[in-house]
N, C-alpha and C positions, 0 to 999 in steps of 0.2 A: 504494500500500500504506500509505496514511496516514502517509507519511514514515518508514516502517520500512525497515531494511536487513537483509540476511541475512549472517551471519558463520559461520565454522567455528571452533569453539573448539579451539585447539591445546594450550593449557596453562592451568591455573588456578594462581595464585600470589598471594602478598601480600608487601608490603614496608612498612617503617617509614620515615617521614620526619618529623622534628621531633616525635617521640613519637606520631604518628598512624599507625595501621595502615590500609593501603589494600588491600582484597581486589580482585584484578585478574584479567583473562583476556587471554592472548595470542591474537589472532584473525586469521583470514584473511578478507578482505572479498570479497563477491560483488556484482556490479552487475546492475541490471535489464536484461533484453533487451526493448527496446521501451518505449513510453510507456503501453501498455494491457495488460490481461491477454490471453492467447491467446483468439482468437475461438471456437475449437473446444471448449476445455476450461474456459474461464473462470478459468484459473489464471495467475498471474504466472510469468514465466520469469526465471531468473537464471543467471549464469555467473561463474566465478572471475575476480576483477579481477586484471589483470597490469600491472606497471610497464612502462616503455618498453623495458627489457632482457629482458622476458618472465618475470621472477620474480614470484611472488605478492605481493600487497600485504598486509602484516601490520601490526598495531599493538597496543598495550597499552591496554585499556579497563577502566574500573571495572565490577565485576560488577553494580552497580545499573543499568547501562545495558542489561542483558540482560533482555528482557521474557519470553520463553518459547522453548521449542524449536520448531524448524520441521521439517516433514516434507518432504524433497526427493525428487522422483521423477525419475530420469534421463530425459532425452529421448534415446531409443534410436537413432533413425536407421534406416538400411536394413541395416546390417551385423549379423551374428549376434553375440551376446554370448558371449565365450569361456567354456566350461564351467568352466575353472579359475579364473575371476575370483572372488575372495573378496569378500564384502560390505564388508569394511573398506577395500577399495581403490576403492569406488564413486565417492567424491568426486574421486578423481584420474583415474579411467578415462573419465568422461564429460565432454563439453564444456559441457553446459548442463542445467538441471533445472527442473521445474515445482515451485512452492511449493504444496503440497497444502492448499488451503483447506477441503477436505471431510473432513479427518482427525478433527475434532471441532467441537463447537459454538463454542468460543472462537476457533479459527482461522477459522471461517466468518464470524464477526462482525468480526474484526480485518482480515482480508485481503479486502476487498470489491473 
């Protein structure tokens, strides 16, 4: 993915240090599944990165490090999706996602 990573923005904030304001984002990191895009879809797959104790890997990054939004499609598996699942719970409900390179021209060019 040209050295790009996928993150989930949890919070936007800023802080001052030595009179300089730093716009920042608290993010949860995702890791690539495999070394190549999926053969069937042509899309990269990602999953939430976890530390050794199973907690999500989070960090604070400068907002200048964010290139653009990513469209993630859940990898559904064989089980039915519960009808009461709210879309806002999707990133926690599924184990892995496709990074949709077909959502628009820019994503298609960036995510080869």
